[in-house]
C-alpha positions as CSV (number, residue, x, y, z in Angstrom):
1,M,100.6,100.9,-49.3
2,G,97.0,100.5,-48.3
3,I,95.4,99.6,-45.0
4,G,94.6,96.1,-46.2
5,T,98.2,95.4,-47.2
6,T,99.4,96.7,-43.8
7,R,97.0,94.4,-42.0
8,R,98.3,91.5,-44.1
9,D,101.9,92.4,-43.3
10,L,101.2,92.6,-39.6
11,S,99.2,89.4,-39.6
12,L,102.2,87.6,-41.3
13,A,104.6,89.2,-38.8
14,V,102.6,87.9,-35.9
15,A,102.4,84.5,-37.5
16,A,106.2,84.5,-38.0
17,G,106.8,85.6,-34.4
18,A,104.6,82.9,-33.0
19,A,106.2,80.3,-35.3
20,A,109.6,81.4,-34.2
21,V,108.7,80.8,-30.5
22,A,107.2,77.5,-31.4
23,G,110.2,76.5,-33.5
24,S,112.6,77.5,-30.7
25,Y,110.6,75.4,-28.2
26,L,110.6,72.4,-30.5
27,A,114.4,72.7,-31.0
28,A,115.4,73.5,-27.5
29,G,112.6,72.4,-25.2
30,W,112.0,73.9,-21.8
31,S,115.6,74.9,-21.4
32,R,117.9,77.9,-21.2
33,S,118.3,77.7,-25.0
34,F,114.6,78.4,-25.5
35,V,114.3,82.1,-26.6
36,V,111.8,82.8,-23.9
37,A,114.2,82.0,-21.1
38,P,116.4,85.1,-21.2
39,L,113.4,87.3,-21.6
40,D,111.7,85.7,-18.7
41,Q,114.8,86.3,-16.6
42,A,115.1,89.9,-17.7
43,I,111.5,90.6,-16.9
44,V,111.8,89.1,-13.5
45,N,114.9,91.1,-12.7
46,R,113.3,94.4,-13.8
47,T,109.8,94.0,-12.3
48,P,109.3,96.6,-9.6
49,G,109.2,95.3,-6.0
50,P,105.6,96.4,-5.3
51,V,104.4,94.6,-8.4
52,V,106.2,91.4,-7.3
53,T,104.7,91.6,-3.8
54,V,101.1,92.1,-5.2
55,A,101.6,89.1,-7.5
56,I,102.8,86.9,-4.8
57,E,100.0,87.8,-2.4
58,T,97.2,87.7,-4.8
59,L,98.2,85.0,-7.3
60,G,100.5,82.8,-5.3
61,D,102.1,80.0,-7.3
62,S,100.3,81.3,-10.5
63,G,102.1,84.6,-10.3
64,H,105.0,83.4,-12.3
65,L,102.7,82.8,-15.3
66,L,102.4,86.5,-15.7
67,H,106.1,87.0,-16.5
68,V,106.2,83.9,-18.6
69,A,103.2,85.2,-20.7
70,L,104.9,88.6,-21.0
71,A,108.1,86.9,-22.1
72,L,106.2,84.9,-24.7
73,A,104.6,88.1,-26.0
74,V,107.9,90.0,-26.2
75,A,109.6,87.1,-28.0
76,T,106.7,86.9,-30.5
77,G,107.0,90.7,-31.1
78,L,110.8,90.7,-31.6
79,F,110.8,87.9,-34.2
80,G,107.7,89.3,-35.8
81,A,109.4,92.6,-36.2
82,L,112.3,91.0,-38.0
83,S,109.9,89.3,-40.3
84,L,108.2,92.7,-41.0
85,I,111.6,94.2,-41.7
86,G,112.3,91.5,-44.2
87,Q,109.0,92.2,-45.9
88,R,109.8,95.9,-46.2
89,I,113.3,95.2,-47.6
90,A,111.8,92.8,-50.2
91,V,109.3,95.5,-51.3
92,R,111.8,98.3,-51.4
93,T,114.5,96.3,-53.2
94,D,112.1,94.3,-55.3
95,R,114.2,91.3,-54.3
96,P,112.1,88.8,-52.2
97,W,115.0,86.6,-51.3
98,T,117.0,89.6,-49.9
99,G,114.1,90.2,-47.5
100,V,113.9,86.5,-46.6
101,A,117.7,86.4,-45.9
102,A,117.4,89.6,-43.7
103,A,114.5,88.2,-41.7
104,G,116.0,84.7,-41.3
105,G,119.5,85.8,-40.7
106,G,118.4,88.6,-38.3
107,S,116.3,86.1,-36.3
108,W,119.2,83.7,-36.0
109,L,121.5,86.4,-34.8
110,L,118.9,87.6,-32.3
111,A,118.3,84.0,-31.0
112,V,122.0,83.4,-30.6
113,G,122.5,86.7,-28.9
114,M,119.7,85.9,-26.5
115,T,120.6,82.3,-25.7
116,G,124.2,81.8,-26.8
117,A,123.2,78.5,-28.5
118,P,123.8,78.7,-32.3
119,V,122.2,75.4,-33.3
120,P,118.9,75.6,-31.3
121,A,118.7,79.2,-32.6
122,L,117.9,77.7,-36.1
123,G,114.6,76.6,-34.6
124,A,113.5,80.2,-34.3
125,A,115.2,81.5,-37.5
126,F,113.9,78.9,-40.0
127,P,110.1,79.5,-39.4
128,V,110.6,83.3,-39.7
129,A,112.4,82.8,-43.0
130,V,109.7,80.5,-44.4
131,I,106.8,82.7,-43.4
132,T,108.6,85.8,-44.7
133,A,109.2,84.0,-48.0
134,L,105.6,83.2,-48.3
135,G,104.6,86.7,-47.3
136,N,106.9,88.2,-49.9
137,G,105.3,86.0,-52.6
138,V,108.3,83.8,-53.2
139,S,107.4,80.7,-55.1
140,A,109.3,77.4,-55.0
141,S,109.2,77.3,-58.8
142,D,110.6,80.6,-59.9
143,G,111.0,82.8,-56.9
144,T,108.6,85.5,-58.2
145,Q,105.1,84.2,-58.1
146,P,102.9,86.0,-55.6
147,V,101.1,84.1,-52.9
148,D,97.3,83.9,-53.4
149,A,94.7,84.5,-50.7
150,A,94.1,80.8,-50.2
151,R,97.7,80.1,-49.5
152,R,97.8,83.0,-47.1
153,R,94.9,81.6,-45.2
154,V,96.5,78.2,-45.0
155,L,99.7,79.9,-43.8
156,R,98.0,81.8,-41.0
157,T,96.0,78.7,-40.0
158,V,99.0,76.4,-39.8
159,S,101.2,78.9,-38.1
160,G,98.5,79.8,-35.6
161,S,97.7,76.2,-34.9
162,L,101.3,75.4,-34.4
163,A,101.8,78.3,-32.0
164,F,98.6,77.3,-30.1
165,V,99.7,73.7,-29.6
166,V,103.2,74.7,-28.5
167,A,101.9,77.4,-26.2
168,A,99.7,74.8,-24.5
169,V,102.8,72.6,-24.1
170,I,104.8,75.5,-22.7
171,G,102.0,76.3,-20.3
172,R,102.1,72.7,-19.0
173,E,105.8,72.9,-18.6
174,A,105.5,76.1,-16.6
175,F,103.7,74.1,-14.0
176,E,105.6,70.8,-14.4
177,A,109.3,71.4,-15.2
178,G,110.8,68.5,-17.1
179,P,113.8,66.4,-15.9
180,G,117.3,67.8,-16.0
181,P,120.8,67.1,-14.7
182,G,120.7,65.9,-11.1
183,D,117.1,64.8,-11.3
184,A,115.6,63.0,-8.3
185,S,116.4,59.6,-9.7
186,D,120.2,60.3,-9.8
187,P,122.3,58.7,-7.1
188,L,124.7,60.7,-4.9
189,P,128.0,61.4,-6.6
190,D,130.0,58.7,-4.8
191,A,128.7,55.7,-2.8
192,P,131.4,55.9,0.0
193,R,130.6,59.6,0.5
194,S,126.9,58.7,0.8
195,E,127.5,56.1,3.5
196,G,125.0,56.4,6.3
197,V,122.5,58.6,4.5
198,E,119.8,55.9,4.3
199,T,120.3,55.2,8.0
200,R,120.0,58.9,8.8
201,I,116.7,59.2,6.8
202,R,115.3,56.2,8.7
203,D,116.3,57.7,12.0
204,V,114.5,60.9,11.2
205,E,111.4,59.2,9.9
206,S,111.3,57.0,13.0
207,A,110.6,60.1,15.1
208,S,107.2,60.5,13.4
209,L,104.0,60.1,15.4
210,T,101.6,57.3,14.7
211,L,98.7,59.1,13.1
212,E,95.2,58.3,11.9
213,S,95.8,60.2,8.7
214,D,97.6,58.4,5.9
215,D,98.1,61.6,3.9
216,L,99.8,63.9,6.3
217,L,103.6,64.3,5.6
218,G,105.9,62.5,7.9
219,M,109.2,63.9,9.2
220,V,110.8,63.7,5.8
221,S,109.1,65.2,2.7
222,P,109.4,63.3,-0.5
223,I,111.5,65.1,-3.1
224,G,108.6,65.3,-5.5
225,E,106.4,67.0,-2.9
226,F,109.0,69.4,-1.5
227,Y,107.9,73.0,-2.3
228,N,109.9,74.9,-4.8
229,V,110.2,78.6,-5.4
230,D,112.5,80.4,-7.9
231,I,112.8,84.0,-9.2
232,A,112.5,82.7,-12.8
233,Q,110.6,79.8,-14.4
234,L,113.5,78.2,-16.3
235,D,116.2,76.7,-14.0
236,P,119.9,77.0,-14.8
237,E,121.5,73.8,-16.2
238,V,124.8,73.3,-14.5
239,T,126.6,70.0,-14.5
240,A,128.9,68.9,-11.6
241,A,131.8,68.9,-14.0
242,E,131.1,72.6,-14.9
243,W,130.4,73.8,-11.4
244,S,132.7,75.8,-9.2
245,L,132.4,78.1,-6.2
246,T,134.5,81.2,-6.1
247,F,135.3,83.3,-3.1
248,T,135.9,86.9,-4.1
249,G,136.0,90.5,-2.7
250,E,137.5,91.3,0.6
251,T,139.6,88.2,1.2
252,G,143.1,87.4,2.1
253,S,143.2,85.3,-1.0
254,E,140.6,84.4,-3.6
255,R,139.7,80.8,-4.0
256,T,137.8,78.6,-6.4
257,V,136.4,75.2,-5.3
258,T,135.4,72.6,-7.8
259,F,132.7,69.9,-7.3
260,D,135.3,67.2,-6.8
261,D,137.1,69.4,-4.2
262,L,133.9,69.9,-2.4
263,I,132.7,66.3,-2.1
264,D,136.2,65.2,-0.9
265,R,135.6,67.3,2.2
266,P,134.0,65.9,5.5
267,V,130.5,64.8,4.7
268,E,127.4,65.2,6.9
269,H,123.7,64.3,6.5
270,R,121.5,66.9,8.2
271,A,117.8,67.1,8.6
272,I,116.8,70.7,7.7
273,S,113.4,72.3,7.3
274,L,112.7,75.1,4.9
275,R,109.8,77.6,5.0
276,C,108.8,80.1,2.3
277,V,108.6,83.8,3.5
278,G,106.0,84.5,0.8
279,E,103.5,81.8,1.9
280,R,100.2,82.4,3.8
281,L,100.1,81.6,7.5
282,N,98.7,78.1,6.9
283,G,100.3,77.7,3.5
284,R,101.9,74.5,2.1
285,K,105.5,75.8,1.6
286,L,107.1,74.1,4.6
287,D,109.0,70.9,4.1
288,T,111.9,68.9,5.5
289,A,114.6,66.8,3.8
290,V,117.8,65.1,4.8
291,W,120.5,67.0,3.0
292,T,124.0,65.6,2.2
293,G,126.9,68.1,2.1
294,T,129.7,69.7,4.0
295,P,130.0,72.7,6.5
296,I,130.9,76.0,4.9
297,R,132.9,77.4,7.9
298,P,136.3,75.7,7.0
299,L,136.1,77.0,3.4
300,L,135.2,80.5,4.5
301,E,138.0,80.6,7.1
302,S,140.5,79.4,4.5
303,V,140.1,82.7,2.5
304,D,140.6,84.9,5.5
305,P,137.4,87.0,5.1
306,G,137.7,90.8,5.6
307,G,135.8,93.9,4.9
308,D,134.4,96.6,7.3
309,C,130.9,95.2,7.3
310,D,131.8,91.6,8.1
311,C,129.2,90.6,5.5
312,A,129.1,88.6,2.2
313,M,126.9,88.5,-0.8
314,V,126.0,84.9,-1.8
315,R,125.1,84.5,-5.5
316,G,123.6,81.8,-7.7
317,E,123.7,81.0,-11.4
318,D,120.1,82.2,-11.8
319,G,121.1,85.7,-11.0
320,Y,119.8,85.5,-7.4
321,Y,121.8,87.1,-4.5
322,V,121.4,87.4,-0.7
323,Q,123.6,89.2,1.8
324,F,124.5,87.6,5.1
325,P,126.7,88.6,8.1
326,V,129.8,86.4,7.9
327,D,129.2,84.8,11.3
328,V,125.7,83.7,10.1
329,L,127.0,82.4,6.8
330,A,129.7,80.5,8.6
331,E,127.0,78.3,10.2
332,G,125.8,77.3,6.8
333,F,125.9,74.1,4.9
334,L,126.8,73.3,1.3
335,A,124.4,70.6,0.1
336,W,124.8,68.4,-3.0
337,G,122.4,65.7,-1.9
338,M,118.7,65.5,-0.9
339,N,117.1,62.5,0.7
340,G,119.8,60.1,-0.5
341,K,119.8,61.4,-4.1
342,A,121.8,63.9,-6.0
343,L,120.4,67.4,-5.6
344,P,117.6,67.8,-8.2
345,T,117.8,70.6,-10.7
346,G,114.9,72.5,-9.2
347,H,116.6,72.5,-5.8
348,G,119.9,73.9,-7.0
349,H,121.9,71.1,-8.7
350,P,124.7,70.6,-8.2
351,V,125.2,72.6,-5.0
352,R,123.1,75.0,-2.9
353,V,123.7,76.7,0.4
354,L,121.5,76.1,3.5
355,I,121.6,78.7,6.3
356,P,120.1,77.4,9.6
357,G,117.0,79.0,10.9
358,H,116.4,81.5,8.0
359,W,113.6,81.7,5.5
360,G,113.8,79.3,2.5
361,E,114.4,82.2,0.1
362,T,117.8,82.9,1.6
363,N,119.2,79.4,0.8
364,V,120.7,80.2,-2.6
365,K,120.4,77.5,-5.3
366,W,122.9,76.8,-8.0
367,L,125.6,78.4,-5.8
368,S,128.4,80.1,-7.8
369,E,130.0,82.9,-5.7
370,I,130.6,84.2,-2.2
371,D,131.6,87.8,-2.4
372,L,133.1,89.3,0.8
373,L,131.9,92.9,1.0
374,N,133.4,96.1,2.5
375,V,130.0,97.9,2.6
376,E,126.6,96.3,3.1
377,E,124.4,95.9,0.0
378,D,120.8,94.9,-0.4
379,G,119.9,91.4,-1.6
380,Y,117.4,90.5,-4.3
381,W,114.3,90.6,-2.2
382,E,115.5,93.5,0.0
383,E,115.7,95.6,-3.3
384,R,112.0,94.6,-3.8
385,G,110.8,95.7,-0.3
386,W,111.1,92.5,1.7
387,E,113.3,92.2,4.8
388,G,115.7,89.7,3.3
389,T,117.7,87.5,5.6
390,G,115.7,87.6,8.8
391,E,115.1,84.5,10.9
392,V,112.0,82.3,10.2
393,K,108.9,82.9,12.4
394,T,107.4,80.3,14.7
395,V,104.4,78.5,13.2
396,A,102.1,75.5,13.9
397,K,100.3,74.2,10.8
398,L,96.9,72.5,10.5
399,W,96.3,71.3,6.9
400,D,93.1,69.6,5.6
401,E,94.8,66.1,5.7
402,G,95.6,66.6,9.4
403,I,91.9,66.6,10.4
404,T,90.6,63.0,10.6
405,E,87.6,61.3,12.1
406,R,88.7,58.2,14.0
407,P,86.8,54.9,14.0
408,D,85.7,55.6,17.6
409,G,84.1,58.9,16.5
410,R,86.7,61.2,18.0
411,I,88.5,63.8,15.8
412,E,92.3,63.7,15.4
413,L,94.0,66.9,14.7
414,A,97.6,66.7,13.5
415,G,100.2,68.9,11.8
416,H,103.7,70.3,11.9
417,A,105.3,73.1,13.9
418,Y,108.6,74.9,13.1
419,A,110.7,77.6,14.7
420,G,114.0,77.4,13.0
421,T,117.0,76.8,15.2
422,R,115.0,77.8,18.3
423,G,113.2,74.4,18.1
424,I,109.7,73.6,19.2
425,E,109.0,73.2,22.9
426,R,105.2,72.5,22.7
427,V,102.1,73.0,20.6
428,E,98.9,74.2,22.2
429,V,95.5,73.4,20.8
430,S,92.1,75.0,21.6
431,T,88.8,73.5,20.4
432,D,86.7,76.3,21.6
433,G,88.1,79.3,19.8
434,G,90.8,80.0,22.3
435,G,88.8,79.8,25.5
436,S,90.9,76.9,26.8
437,W,94.1,75.2,25.7
438,T,95.6,71.7,25.8
439,D,99.2,70.7,25.1
440,A,99.4,68.5,22.0
441,T,101.5,65.3,21.8
442,L,104.8,66.0,20.0
443,S,107.1,63.8,17.9
444,D,110.6,63.2,19.4
445,P,113.0,66.1,19.0
446,L,115.9,65.6,16.6
447,P,119.4,66.7,17.3
448,D,119.8,68.5,14.0
449,G,118.4,71.7,15.5
450,D,116.8,73.3,12.4
451,V,113.9,70.9,11.9
452,W,110.1,70.7,12.4
453,R,108.2,68.5,14.8
454,Q,104.9,66.8,14.3
455,W,102.0,67.4,16.7
456,R,98.7,65.5,17.4
457,H,95.6,66.1,19.5
458,V,92.4,64.0,19.8
459,F,89.1,65.2,21.1
460,D,85.4,64.3,21.3
461,P,83.4,66.4,18.9
462,D,80.2,68.1,20.0
463,G,78.9,70.0,17.0
464,T,81.0,72.6,15.3
465,H,84.4,73.6,16.9
466,E,86.6,76.5,16.2
467,V,90.1,75.0,16.4
468,V,93.1,77.2,17.1
469,V,96.7,76.0,17.2
470,R,99.8,77.9,18.3
471,A,103.4,76.8,19.0
472,V,105.9,77.7,21.7
473,D,109.6,77.8,20.6
474,G,112.5,76.3,22.5
475,E,113.2,79.7,24.1
476,G,109.7,79.7,25.6
477,T,108.3,82.4,23.3
478,R,104.8,81.7,22.0
479,Q,103.8,82.1,18.4
480,T,102.5,85.7,18.0
481,L,98.8,86.3,18.0
482,E,99.0,89.4,15.8
483,S,98.1,88.6,12.2
484,S,100.2,89.8,9.3
485,D,100.5,89.3,5.6
486,P,103.7,87.6,4.1
487,S,105.2,90.9,3.0
488,P,107.6,92.2,4.1
489,S,108.8,89.7,6.8
490,G,106.7,86.6,6.7
491,A,103.1,85.8,7.7
492,S,102.2,85.7,11.4
493,G,99.2,84.8,13.6
494,W,97.5,81.7,15.0
495,V,96.1,79.1,12.7
496,R,92.3,78.8,13.0
497,R,90.0,76.1,11.4
498,T,86.4,75.3,11.7
499,V,86.0,71.5,12.4
500,G,82.8,69.5,12.8
501,E,79.2,69.6,11.5
């Protein structure tokens, strides 16, 4: 077989692989039945910790596109290889349809093995079979007529264009995940259980300061603007009817709780803030919602937790896991509602856990298991060099929309401050680079305990000012001056901005 033929075979194999990915997407959409999904998850789970850290710190939100792109390339290669095998079988047996059957059938088996979805798997298998058939020279008329050069060019053009269009759609989906079960428009599961949530949201929002800026977030972040970070790009799809939470390991008795069991328990509506450990000091991954759910302590006590380490591993359907001391976990909250709606898919539908005062990454989404341990084990991020379940650091934020010129010529500075369950006692503002300090005005404190406060300060500008903001927590401890990167335990330092001419 000459070099030209080899190039043709490889070209057809790449076309078949790209068409398989495109066909799978058209059949399954941006879901767990899309052949890229399991590869994306496998790549995420196997990426070394230092690589993950570098990606987070250098690429931020765009870092996930690297493993999505790699998953796309791997999927294309796998299905392309099956097409190439089909071409080889056809040549060696002189039976083109045998090669087509091998390529198409093998692709279907591969897709089913990857996704567990037989019908959507046809979306990947059919294009591989068609392109392999054309590559083998199978004619619709007699099954033996070779494909001429013009038809091959058309084949490559069509398959390449299809793959390009679908890749563009996939890229858009990677930034804007589509709707799913428990989307933000869904109501809470039962009206009587949701009684009082709208009143609670209004009470929290009423604590907001009156600000000149119309764009700065209030006390409750809209669901669509609440930051979202996951270990993989495609979220698990778990319905309330399918969901259950199992207590396993060192327990007096194992227990499984269904969704109906859970929402029949005493209901609370808590304002809770979440902050991302991987964000920059003045980053945007800090938000607050009013969550509907039930305390975890009674359920935890009902299984009589044991084990020498007094610790538990909390696991989610996406393969994520975090270890907590039992006494810390007992303070947690099992949430199935967010801002008066059913918990959205991207935030862990149908149930997630919220642990007061800890980094957002520790609040496992799509909760599935609480495993009581006998010996301590590292969680997902600890295995990758981060410190895991530490308490959130104190921070005062000053974003662009918090800097506003008032009609009287003065400058209003406004933002949010957060210190977990320690609360915020005051926010101090300097307009001369830290030479002098003034206490900012704060929003009313909320009784929830693990929630941010707004701050505001107005001053007369005189040229350019170096503004510095810092917070003091409820224990009287000032936000640390020492600057640090997010890895391994969260960013620290004082927020500085240049304001004025």
